[in-house]
C-alpha angles and dihedrals in degrees: 000000000000091000095311115126138178123225116229088260092050090048089053089051091049092051093046094049092044088054088056090052090049090054092047092050089062108227113138126220090267092057095253135112135233126187099286127078138054099280093055088047091051090050091051090051090049090053090054095052121110089213138001134042145220117279116273115272092019093157091052096051105028095096118055114235113264093237092052088049090053090050091050091050092048089053092051092047089053092046096046105031095169096056123088113255091231092058090048092049090059091052096065098105101185097057084104114029140169135186127205117200124207133177111255095254092052098037102102096042091045093050092052091046091055090048090054092047092049090052091047088055089055099256117144123223111229103167142000131186123190106209096181093093091073144297131092099289107070118186132054122288122195135179120215134181123230103215092196090065099016091232132132122236134180129239119189127193119210145165116229089260096049090047092051090049091052092050090051090050099228137104120255134175103252120172112249115247116257114275094000090129088075088070096084131195115268136188126179110220113249133164112253133126 
């Protein structure tokens, strides 16, 4: 992993924390879902939306692969050598991630509607970045905390074009949705070096 390595103890931490994320995501050992977990909650929110939907194959891609999680942790351990690996493992926000897709003319209203629904479900907004102002990652990315499991997760907001661009992995000039500038960046203050 570009020179980054995990010790056996750090690998054990990675596997233990990833197992907690797996439990929070909600898929059972048979590959199905009940009522508990983040993915069922995201599906309930989707069902309440006036417009828009979760990205295709959400259940397949919601939980980051365990090996990718280990690689991300190894990178953080190398970057922050004085911080405990366990603390760093809990700071990987996109281990569980979702994307809601809205048509351009419904994007801003849909994004706010999902925010309200997430808060109604008890999730806490920690961070939001509006990438429509420029850069190579168009869309809005937000980090939320699941208080039931005390884990962060990511929710992205896209148009069909920005989602397709992300899947292709390259930057493209996509017109910003109307009024999306009103969705400002946000960061809850928290102590961390």
